[in-house]
N, CA, C and O of each residue as an XYZ file, in Angstrom:
648
protein
N      13.879    -19.818     -3.442
C      12.957    -19.104     -2.884
C      11.662    -18.894     -4.021
O      11.937    -18.367     -5.099
N      10.418    -19.274     -3.770
C       9.213    -19.175     -4.644
C       9.002    -17.667     -5.231
O       9.128    -16.847     -4.322
N       8.785    -17.211     -6.197
C       8.189    -16.022     -6.755
C       7.129    -15.945     -6.314
O       6.541    -17.007     -6.109
N       6.449    -14.665     -5.989
C       5.062    -14.143     -5.369
C       4.462    -14.379     -6.615
O       5.008    -14.206     -7.704
N       3.100    -14.856     -6.381
C       1.881    -14.912     -7.566
C       1.075    -13.508     -7.078
O       0.691    -13.293     -5.928
N       0.919    -12.626     -8.211
C       0.210    -11.403     -7.968
C      -1.172    -11.473     -8.512
O      -1.020    -11.678     -9.717
N      -2.207    -11.420     -8.294
C      -3.647    -11.436     -8.925
C      -4.660    -10.246     -8.170
O      -4.414     -9.924     -7.008
N      -5.493     -9.795     -8.709
C      -6.722     -9.041     -8.076
C      -7.341     -9.761     -7.253
O      -7.705    -10.895     -7.565
N      -7.622     -9.121     -5.797
C      -8.385     -9.818     -5.013
C      -9.987    -10.083     -5.329
O     -10.622     -9.419     -6.148
N     -10.446    -10.994     -4.666
C     -11.399    -11.348     -5.113
C     -12.559    -11.354     -3.359
O     -11.968    -11.434     -2.282
N     -13.872    -11.276     -3.392
C     -14.371    -11.303     -2.264
C     -14.036    -12.391     -1.165
O     -14.300    -12.294      0.034
N     -13.467    -13.340     -1.734
C     -13.458    -14.431     -0.946
C     -12.003    -14.315     -0.012
O     -11.677    -15.072      0.902
N     -11.262    -13.167     -0.518
C      -9.967    -12.806      0.152
C     -10.213    -11.746      1.870
O      -9.400    -11.473      2.753
N     -11.424    -11.469      1.744
C     -11.525    -10.406      2.594
C     -11.242    -10.501      4.017
O     -11.016     -9.514      4.717
N     -11.261    -11.986      4.537
C     -10.951    -12.583      5.920
C      -9.555    -12.283      5.979
O      -9.081    -11.456      6.758
N      -8.782    -13.069      5.014
C      -7.423    -13.307      4.909
C      -6.583    -11.629      4.731
O      -5.406    -11.500      5.065
N      -7.159    -10.807      4.334
C      -6.709     -9.601      4.113
C      -7.094     -8.681      5.412
O      -6.276     -7.856      5.816
N      -8.283     -8.835      6.015
C      -8.395     -8.340      7.001
C      -7.484     -8.855      8.323
O      -7.192     -7.965      9.123
N      -7.063    -10.067      8.585
C      -6.119    -10.316      9.489
C      -5.015    -10.063      9.070
O      -4.203     -9.766      9.947
N      -4.554    -10.064      7.751
C      -3.249     -9.154      7.500
C      -3.194     -7.909      7.823
O      -2.081     -7.525      8.180
N      -4.041     -7.139      7.815
C      -3.988     -5.848      7.792
C      -3.873     -5.747      9.469
O      -3.110     -4.856      9.841
N      -4.387     -6.371     10.320
C      -4.578     -6.434     11.750
C      -3.163     -6.820     12.039
O      -2.449     -5.962     12.558
N      -2.564     -8.233     11.718
C      -0.985     -8.570     12.410
C      -0.120     -7.729     11.665
O       0.975     -7.832     12.217
N      -0.034     -6.993     10.756
C       0.764     -6.035      9.953
C       0.849     -4.691     10.769
O       1.748     -3.885     10.528
N       0.003     -4.487     11.632
C      -0.414     -2.889     11.992
C       0.781     -2.571     12.708
O       1.132     -3.343     13.600
N       1.629     -1.299     12.393
C       2.538     -0.936     13.267
C       2.683      0.762     13.211
O       2.291      1.379     12.220
N       3.162      1.304     14.139
C       3.276      2.392     14.501
C       4.339      3.068     13.252
O       4.252      4.227     12.844
N       5.140      2.249     12.870
C       6.067      2.586     11.423
C       5.276      3.173     10.344
O       5.737      4.127      9.717
N       3.843      2.569     10.002
C       3.442      3.148      8.843
C       1.964      3.456      9.348
O       1.282      4.005      8.483
N       1.446      3.269     10.323
C      -0.267      3.477     10.534
C      -0.427      4.691     11.460
O       0.124      4.814     12.554
N      -1.233      5.550     10.890
C      -1.516      6.892     11.182
C      -2.858      7.093     12.296
O      -3.268      7.985     13.039
N      -3.427      5.105     11.763
C      -4.718      5.236     12.954
C      -4.415      4.492     13.890
O      -3.382      3.823     13.864
N      -5.459      4.471     15.120
C      -5.066      3.304     16.406
C      -4.957      1.932     15.761
O      -5.361      1.652     14.632
N      -4.286      1.008     16.728
C      -4.370     -0.146     16.609
C      -5.802     -0.761     16.547
O      -6.586     -0.469     17.450
N      -6.237     -1.682     15.435
C      -7.571     -2.363     15.342
C      -8.220     -3.088     16.336
O      -7.684     -4.155     16.636
N      -9.136     -2.809     16.863
C      -9.797     -3.453     18.108
C     -11.203     -4.203     17.388
O     -11.606     -3.814     16.291
N     -11.900     -5.339     18.157
C     -13.267     -5.822     17.673
C     -13.874     -4.707     18.175
O     -13.388     -3.872     18.938
N     -15.080     -4.750     17.651
C     -15.160     -5.543     16.280
C     -14.813     -4.953     15.194
O     -15.091     -3.764     15.034
N     -14.184     -5.627     14.309
C     -13.556     -5.199     13.255
C     -14.188     -4.689     12.079
O     -15.106     -5.397     11.665
N     -13.929     -3.594     11.394
C     -14.487     -3.363     10.625
C     -14.502     -3.862      9.378
O     -13.576     -4.666      9.483
N     -14.956     -3.983      8.071
C     -15.096     -4.826      6.898
C     -13.639     -4.195      6.136
O     -13.252     -3.028      6.210
N     -12.881     -5.481      5.293
C     -11.598     -4.826      4.840
C     -12.270     -4.236      3.482
O     -11.837     -3.165      3.056
N     -13.022     -4.715      2.986
C     -13.626     -4.046      1.795
C     -14.735     -3.241      2.192
O     -15.464     -3.468      3.157
N     -14.845     -2.028      1.176
C     -15.896     -1.278      1.779
C     -16.486     -0.313      0.363
O     -16.301     -0.717     -0.785
N     -17.175      0.941      0.657
C     -17.937      1.612     -0.181
C     -16.752      2.206     -1.387
O     -16.960      2.367     -2.590
N     -15.549      2.443     -0.666
C     -14.299      3.212     -1.283
C     -13.700      2.154     -2.041
O     -13.558      2.262     -3.259
N     -13.399      1.305     -1.506
C     -12.364      0.229     -1.988
C     -12.841     -1.361     -1.848
O     -13.074     -1.897     -0.765
N     -12.939     -1.999     -3.117
C     -13.185     -3.046     -3.043
C     -12.386     -3.930     -3.715
O     -11.381     -3.470     -4.256
N     -12.670     -5.384     -3.816
C     -11.573     -6.180     -4.382
C     -10.830     -5.920     -5.747
O      -9.724     -6.401     -5.992
N     -11.594     -5.049     -6.684
C     -10.828     -4.830     -7.833
C      -9.640     -3.591     -7.497
O      -8.674     -3.438     -8.246
N      -9.847     -2.792     -6.340
C      -8.648     -2.237     -6.186
C      -7.415     -2.473     -5.008
O      -6.735     -1.760     -4.270
N      -7.545     -3.707     -5.266
C      -6.469     -4.500     -4.267
C      -5.900     -5.311     -5.522
O      -6.510     -5.636     -6.540
N      -4.439     -5.574     -5.143
C      -3.639     -6.731     -5.877
C      -3.239     -7.569     -4.554
O      -3.051     -7.091     -3.435
N      -3.165     -8.725     -4.878
C      -2.857     -9.540     -3.912
C      -1.206    -10.616     -4.081
O      -0.853    -11.194     -5.109
N      -0.649    -10.606     -3.079
C       0.457    -11.518     -3.494
C       0.273    -12.796     -2.792
O      -0.103    -12.838     -1.621
N       0.574    -13.991     -3.600
C       0.583    -15.274     -2.567
C       1.907    -16.270     -3.026
O       2.383    -16.445     -4.148
N       2.259    -16.784     -1.854
C       3.316    -17.801     -1.805
C       3.016    -19.004     -1.710
O       2.326    -19.115     -0.697
N       3.168    -20.131     -2.278
C       2.509    -21.548     -2.229
C       1.293    -21.459     -1.832
O       0.829    -22.137     -0.915
N       0.631    -20.560     -2.530
C      -1.112    -20.763     -2.268
C      -1.525    -19.783     -0.762
O      -2.606    -19.693     -0.181
N      -0.520    -19.296     -0.527
C      -1.038    -18.592      1.064
C      -1.038    -16.923      0.719
O      -0.058    -16.293      0.322
N      -2.202    -16.455      0.939
C      -2.253    -14.787      0.649
C      -1.167    -14.286      1.591
O      -1.110    -14.761      2.725
N      -0.162    -13.207      1.131
C       0.811    -13.078      2.377
C       1.001    -11.247      1.738
O       1.924    -10.660      2.303
N       0.442    -10.634      0.968
C       0.444     -9.427      1.107
C      -0.214     -8.438      0.045
O      -0.225     -8.963     -1.068
N      -0.681     -7.352      0.062
C      -1.881     -6.564     -0.741
C      -0.897     -5.504     -1.008
O       0.269     -5.466     -0.615
N      -1.638     -4.498     -1.857
C      -1.386     -3.240     -2.028
C      -2.825     -2.781     -2.967
O      -3.326     -3.421     -3.892
N      -3.191     -1.726     -2.504
C      -4.575     -0.990     -2.452
C      -4.115      0.179     -3.516
O      -3.134      0.871     -3.243
N      -4.746      0.351     -4.560
C      -4.548      1.466     -5.540
C      -5.951      2.180     -5.715
O      -6.951      1.584     -6.116
N      -5.918      3.534     -5.366
C      -6.943      4.382     -5.709
C      -6.627      5.542     -6.419
O      -5.539      5.574     -6.994
N      -7.506      6.661     -6.493
C      -7.557      8.018     -6.922
C      -6.917      8.715     -5.746
O      -7.242      8.333     -4.622
N      -5.970      9.777     -5.890
C      -5.807     10.788     -4.904
C      -6.983     11.582     -4.400
O      -7.323     11.687     -3.221
N      -7.657     12.223     -5.636
C      -8.905     13.236     -5.456
C      -9.872     12.367     -6.252
O      -9.643     11.330     -6.874
N     -10.985     13.028     -6.086
C     -12.475     12.683     -6.971
C     -12.184     13.862     -8.024
O     -13.276     14.067     -8.555
N     -11.338     14.640     -8.519
C     -11.310     15.603     -9.051
C     -11.216     14.925    -10.814
O     -10.564     13.939    -11.156
N     -11.931     15.659    -11.556
C     -11.656     14.829    -12.915
C     -10.240     15.418    -13.751
O      -9.730     14.804    -14.688
N      -9.772     16.613    -13.261
C      -8.651     16.925    -13.672
C      -7.469     16.397    -13.132
O      -6.344     16.750    -13.485
N      -7.798     15.281    -12.003
C      -6.694     14.759    -11.693
C      -6.763     13.216    -11.622
O      -6.235     12.529    -10.748
N      -7.567     12.729    -12.778
C      -8.096     11.247    -12.696
C      -6.954     10.625    -13.566
O      -6.896      9.400    -13.677
N      -5.875     11.584    -14.299
C      -4.898     10.791    -14.656
C      -3.461     10.543    -13.484
O      -2.269     10.576    -13.790
N      -4.023     10.315    -12.198
C      -2.936      9.891    -11.299
C      -3.381      8.918    -10.584
O      -4.522      9.182    -10.205
N      -2.938      7.700    -10.142
C      -3.243      6.854     -9.002
C      -2.443      7.291     -8.042
O      -1.458      8.023     -8.142
N      -3.023      6.695     -6.900
C      -2.306      6.649     -5.576
C      -2.095      5.347     -4.990
O      -3.173      4.758     -4.922
N      -1.238      4.738     -4.588
C      -1.052      3.564     -3.600
C      -1.852      3.955     -1.967
O      -1.468      4.888     -1.262
N      -2.593      3.355     -1.731
C      -3.077      3.933     -0.469
C      -2.944      2.812      0.606
O      -3.655      2.857      1.609
N      -2.211      1.992      0.449
C      -1.971      0.757      1.273
C      -1.086     -0.127      0.788
O      -1.087     -0.353     -0.422
N      -0.128     -0.816      1.697
C       0.962     -2.103      1.037
C       1.363     -2.861      2.643
O       1.899     -2.344      3.623
N       1.018     -3.833      2.497
C       1.111     -4.721      3.610
C       1.772     -5.971      3.139
O       1.484     -6.391      2.018
N       2.573     -6.563      3.834
C       3.343     -7.736      3.754
C       3.379     -8.595      5.018
O       3.854     -8.075      6.028
N       2.953     -9.784      5.071
C       3.109    -10.743      6.214
C       4.683    -11.050      6.709
O       5.496    -11.506      5.904
N       4.973    -10.820      7.824
C       6.448    -10.869      8.391
C       6.871    -12.163      8.080
O       8.095    -12.258      7.995
N       6.232    -13.200      7.880
C       6.701    -14.434      7.316
C       7.553    -14.330      5.945
O       8.664    -14.844      5.816
N       6.865    -13.577      4.912
C       6.955    -13.470      3.462
C       8.137    -12.302      3.632
O       8.882    -12.172      2.661
N       8.332    -11.571      4.616
C       9.176    -10.540      4.314
C      10.789    -10.881      3.944
O      11.447    -11.690      4.599
N      11.386    -10.036      2.638
C      12.876    -10.762      2.425
C      12.447    -11.469      1.020
O      13.390    -11.533      0.232
N      11.423    -11.921      0.621
C      11.136    -12.709     -0.536
C      10.969    -11.868     -1.676
O      10.957    -12.447     -2.762
N      10.807    -10.338     -1.664
C       9.896     -9.997     -2.706
C       9.076     -9.754     -3.042
O       8.856     -9.440     -4.212
N       8.210     -9.803     -2.066
C       6.548     -9.666     -1.898
C       6.154     -8.237     -2.374
O       5.301     -8.005     -3.231
N       6.896     -7.304     -1.698
C       6.495     -5.892     -1.762
C       6.930     -5.283     -3.025
O       6.205     -4.488     -3.624
N       8.272     -5.684     -3.515
C       8.781     -5.242     -4.781
C       7.905     -5.808     -5.708
O       7.546     -4.961     -6.526
N       7.308     -7.175     -5.941
C       6.564     -7.761     -6.860
C       5.035     -6.953     -6.945
O       4.393     -6.704     -7.965
N       4.716     -6.662     -5.643
C       3.347     -5.770     -5.469
C       3.494     -4.437     -6.275
O       2.658     -4.137     -7.127
N       4.548     -3.657     -5.998
C       5.045     -2.293     -6.435
C       5.228     -2.285     -7.846
O       4.867     -1.274     -8.449
N       5.783     -3.344     -8.555
C       5.615     -3.557    -10.117
C       4.323     -3.545    -10.607
O       3.798     -2.665    -11.288
N       3.727     -4.849    -10.112
C       2.294     -5.022    -10.350
C       1.439     -3.740    -10.148
O       0.662     -3.668    -11.100
N       1.343     -3.157     -9.668
C       0.287     -1.922     -9.053
C       0.911     -0.709    -10.135
O       0.055     -0.046    -10.721
N       2.212     -0.430    -10.388
C       2.510      0.279    -11.578
C       1.851     -0.044    -12.751
O       1.093      0.683    -13.392
N       2.222     -1.294    -13.018
C       1.412     -2.214    -14.476
C      -0.187     -1.961    -14.263
O      -0.818     -1.742    -15.298
N      -0.711     -1.965    -13.371
C      -2.008     -1.779    -13.213
C      -2.457     -0.361    -13.728
O      -3.190     -0.008    -14.652
N      -1.540      0.496    -12.517
C      -1.889      1.718    -13.154
C      -2.217      2.157    -14.355
O      -3.291      2.623    -14.735
N      -0.825      1.912    -15.168
C      -0.700      2.115    -16.609
C      -1.856      1.605    -17.557
O      -2.213      2.192    -18.579
N      -2.441      0.314    -17.024
C      -3.444     -0.358    -18.004
C      -4.491      0.494    -17.562
O      -5.201      0.595    -18.562
N      -4.989      1.147    -16.683
C      -6.194      2.048    -16.286
C      -5.767      3.499    -16.891
O      -6.615      4.389    -16.829
N      -4.524      3.781    -17.462
C      -4.486      4.775    -18.316
C      -3.550      5.731    -17.472
O      -2.826      6.395    -18.214
N      -3.401      5.934    -16.393
C      -2.295      6.592    -15.509
C      -1.475      7.217    -15.987
O      -1.115      6.508    -16.927
N      -0.715      8.363    -16.012
C       0.383      8.653    -16.213
C       1.358      9.064    -15.283
O       2.474      9.505    -15.557
N       0.801      8.869    -14.014
C       1.787      9.255    -12.848
C       0.894      8.203    -11.769
O      -0.247      7.752    -11.875
N       1.929      8.030    -10.706
C       1.497      7.263     -9.505
C       2.235      7.905     -8.268
O       3.397      8.309     -8.312
N       1.396      7.951     -7.130
C       1.968      8.741     -5.992
C       1.890      7.848     -4.883
O       1.453      6.709     -5.049
N       2.301      8.285     -3.684
C       2.200      7.496     -2.414
C       2.435      8.600     -1.243
O       2.983      9.694     -1.379
N       1.857      8.016     -0.004
C       2.772      8.965      0.967
C       3.226      7.977      1.940
O       2.627      6.902      1.984
N       4.101      8.174      2.642
C       4.822      7.376      3.347
C       5.417      8.237      4.668
O       6.060      9.276      4.513
N       5.117      7.664      5.977
C       5.693      8.387      7.044
C       7.584      8.690      7.132
O       8.538      7.939      6.934
N       7.518      9.633      7.385
C       9.354      9.867      7.362
C      10.208      9.052      8.139
O      11.308      8.655      7.757
N       9.634      8.781      9.354
C      10.582      7.439      9.949
C      10.692      6.064      9.418
O      11.361      5.142      9.884
N       9.841      6.065      8.243
C       9.665      4.258      7.985
C      10.671      4.169      6.887
O      10.167      4.133      5.764
N      12.115      4.121      6.947
C      13.209      3.926      6.427
C      12.960      2.878      5.689
O      12.775      3.026      4.481
N      12.926      1.995      6.108
C      12.710      0.420      4.911
C      11.850      0.930      3.995
O      12.555      1.091      3.000
N      10.500      1.359      3.677
C       9.735      1.674      3.186
C      10.155      2.719      2.013
O       9.999      2.587      0.799
N      10.689      3.713      2.678
C      11.260      4.709      1.815
C      12.187      4.220      0.621
O      11.965      4.464     -0.565
N      13.197      3.536      1.090
C      14.193      2.690      0.367
C      13.875      1.642     -0.841
O      14.555      1.401     -1.838
N      12.716      1.135     -0.463
C      11.880      0.281     -1.399
C      11.644      1.186     -2.617
O      12.035      1.110     -3.782
N      10.672      2.301     -1.787
C      10.174      2.708     -2.927
C      11.369      3.656     -4.026
O      11.337      3.666     -5.256
N      12.185      4.263     -3.288
C      13.108      5.084     -4.099
C      14.071      3.919     -5.153
O      14.679      4.204     -6.185
N      13.952      2.593     -4.492
C      14.975      1.521     -5.498
C      13.748      1.272     -6.681
O      14.050      0.762     -7.760
N      12.511      1.633     -6.410
C      11.526      1.410     -7.793
C      11.420      2.628     -8.757
O      10.748      2.681     -9.787
N      12.206      3.588     -8.229
C      12.008      5.030     -8.813
C      11.182      6.171     -8.484
O      11.181      7.247     -9.082
N      10.515      5.864     -7.533
C       9.882      7.023     -6.604
C      10.743      8.011     -5.839
O      11.576      7.681     -4.994
N      10.468      9.245     -6.209
C      10.874     10.176     -5.592
C      10.391     11.092     -4.845
O       9.178     11.292     -4.907
N      11.222     11.895     -3.935
C      10.236     12.669     -2.881
C      10.101     13.886     -3.406
O      11.034     14.602     -3.770
N       8.623     14.217     -3.471
C       8.276     15.416     -4.282
C       7.330     16.569     -3.203
O       6.551     17.469     -3.516
N       7.765     16.114     -1.935
C       7.060     16.934     -1.028
C       6.982     16.466      0.416
O       6.539     15.332      0.598
N       7.338     17.156      1.421
C       7.170     16.812      3.013
C       6.379     17.593      3.620
O       6.681     18.786      3.641
N       5.307     17.202      4.196
C       4.681     17.680      5.408
C       5.668     17.656      6.781
O       5.997     16.605      7.330
N       5.928     18.496      7.068
C       6.499     18.416      8.037
C       5.909     18.374      9.565
O       5.080     19.189      9.969
N       6.522     17.173     10.464
C       5.552     17.172     11.686
C       4.088     17.352     11.507
O       3.449     18.219     12.104
N       3.376     16.169     10.331
C       2.123     16.202     10.342
C       1.454     15.405     11.328
O       0.399     15.848     11.783
N       1.872     14.347     11.718
C       1.274     13.369     12.687
C       2.103     13.191     13.998
O       3.319     13.013     14.062
N       1.240     13.270     15.002
C       1.901     13.132     16.259
C       1.416     11.505     16.455
O       0.293     11.001     16.452
N       2.674     10.958     16.615
C       2.557      9.343     16.717
C       3.489      8.770     17.913
O       4.720      8.808     17.909
N       2.543      8.146     19.099
C       3.501      7.567     20.063
C       4.228      8.827     20.764
O       5.329      8.607     21.269
N       3.719     10.066     20.830
C       4.729     11.352     21.320
C       5.722     11.938     20.565
O       6.625     12.696     20.920
N       5.447     11.499     19.492
C       6.665     12.148     18.411
C       5.991     12.618     17.355
O       5.001     12.043     16.903
N       6.464     13.683     16.886
C       6.045     14.275     15.636
C       6.507     13.644     14.294
O       7.738     13.632     14.284
N       6.135     13.268     13.484
C       6.373     12.440     12.304
C       6.190     13.187     10.940
O       5.124     13.791     10.825
N       6.946     13.232     10.032
C       6.763     13.931      8.526
C       5.968     12.953      7.974
O       6.085     11.761      8.258
N       4.908     13.541      6.950
C       4.647     12.715      6.016
C       5.243     12.974      4.702
O       5.317     14.130      4.286
N       5.687     11.944      3.999
C       6.392     12.290      2.935
C       5.542     11.996      1.520
O       4.803     11.017      1.620
N       5.522     12.508      0.534
C       4.748     12.620     -0.483
C       5.932     12.230     -1.513
O       6.963     12.852     -1.771
N       5.406     10.873     -2.068
C       6.609     10.460     -3.233
C       5.960     10.093     -4.280
O       4.869      9.565     -4.063
N       6.380     10.238     -5.637
C       5.637      9.818     -6.817
C       6.684      9.509     -8.046
O       7.908      9.575     -7.940
N       5.928      9.145     -9.282
C       6.921      8.648    -10.248
C       6.030      8.720    -11.421
O       4.833      8.487    -11.250
N       6.574      9.080    -12.844
C       5.918      8.887    -13.846
C       5.904      7.895    -14.292
O       6.923      7.226    -14.120
N       4.709      7.249    -15.129
C       4.602      5.795    -15.782
C       4.829      6.091    -17.150
O       4.822      5.188    -17.987
């Protein structure tokens, strides 16, 4: 099986990233409604290409992770937060998500971060298992934070030191 190639996103990736975001949408991880045309741009004022690492397999973009700040407060600037992770269905099981998680932690360290955090829905067992296997621990739970498809779902806060 080929090893995922991880790199920073570039503007030319926008269409592929937008398409990937739409086809990987799932109530397992999304708190927003399924995207409908006309689609919003993938890159925006808040998150541009440099805030994304992408994964390629055999030259095809198959995943991304978005890294940002959890708040705009200066006293919180030592923390980075994973604010999006997606892997194409065809690339699942190839180590893409794990490679992206490891690369984004390296990126956060290079930016001077001391901690990295993320939020995951309580019912997303596969993602929680992956994060735990990469050293993330549950640091808080917001019980029944979201009402999704008629069910109340916990918002789980996870993090780790760098």
